[in-house]
N, C-alpha and C positions, 0 to 999 in steps of 0.2 A: 504494500500500500504506500502510495506517495503522500508525504506530508507536505502540505502547503503552509508556508509561514507568512507572517506579516510582511516580511521583506519582499516576498513574491508579489504582493498586491499593492503595497504602499507607493505613494508618490515620494520619490527620494530627493526631490529638489523643490520643496514647497515654498510658496511665496511667504515671506515673513515680514514682520514689522517690529519696530523698536518701541519701548514704553514711552519715550519722549516724543514720538511722532504725533502729529495732529490728527484729529478726526477727519479733516479734509483729505489728508493723504490716505488714511484708512479707507475711506469711502471710495476714493479714486482707484486704489489698488484692488479692492474687491470687485469693482465694476470692470476694470481693465483685464484682470486675470480671470474673471468670471468664477470666483470662489466665494464660499460662504463661511469659511473658517480661516483665520490667520493666526498662526502661532506668533507669540511675542518672545523675542530672544534678545539677549544682551550681545555685546560686541564679540564675545567668545563663542556665541552660538548656544549658550545655555538657555534652556526653556524657562521663561519667567511667567508666562501666562498664555491666555488664548482669548481671542475676540471673535465672536460669531456675528453673522448678519443679524441674527435675532438680538444680540446685545446692542448693536448699532440702532436697530429699530426701537428697542426698549428705551434708549436714551435719545429718542428722536425729537426732542424739543426742537432741534435744528430743522426738522422736516415738517413741522406743524404749519398748517395753512394760515392760521391767525397770528403767526410770528412774523414780524417784518423781515424782509430779505436781508437787510443790513445786520439784524440781530443774528440771523442764521449764519451769515458769513463770519461774524465775530466769534460765535460759539465754535464753529468748525475749525477756525484757525487757532483758538485758544485752549480748547479742551484737548487733553492728551489721551493717548491710548491707555495709559496707566490708570486713568480715571474710570474706565469701564471694563478693563480686562478681568477675566476670571483668573484667580491665582491658585485655587484648589482644583487641580486637574486629575483626571483619570488618564494614565499613560500606559504604554505597552512597549515591550522590547521588540527588536526586529526579528528575533529568532522564535518568538511565541507562535504557537499553532493558530492558524486562522480561525479555527472554531472557538478558541478562547476569546479572540478579538471580537468575533460576532456575538458571542454570549455577553461580553462586556458592554458592547454598544447597546445591545437590547436591554440588558438588566439596568444599566445606568441611564437609559433613555437619552442618549447623546448621539450626535451625528458624526463625530470624528474622534479619533484617538491620535494624539501626538505620539510619535515613535521616538523613544529616547534611548540613548546608550551612554553611560557615564555622565548623566545629567545634560548631555548635549542632544539637541534635536537632530535626528537623522532622517526623518520623514514624517508623513502624515497619512493616516488611513481613514478614509471616509466611506459613508454609505455608497457613494458613487463608485468607489473602487470595487466594491462587491458587485454592483450592477454591471459594471464594465467587464469584470472577470467572468461572471456567469452568463452574461449576454453574448460574449464573444466565444464562449466555449473553451477558453484556455484552462 
């Protein structure tokens, strides 16, 4: 029986962001890369947190219709990723069995697992990776 590991399915070069980056950059990166999860790393690549599209929407004072456009722009430029990132994360290692990863995603009701090795981000595993894997027949 062939064992499929997290490393076999994960994206090994995820788009990342820094804690001091602005919400404007966060929003732009998510739109440009077409991703819903951005790991937050320090200069050495250590995982510090995670921001999801849902987090961005939750803090979407900047997107409210009744908020003046100039206020929205000020907030986007002044609020930092560290202001809304989640710091208590569920992570997984690259050599973990993919069934463990699937169970973890399901049990924790989350859409992604940052993949870490020695506290450094080495990839990200998302629900989309599972869909791609099983949809392509690999």
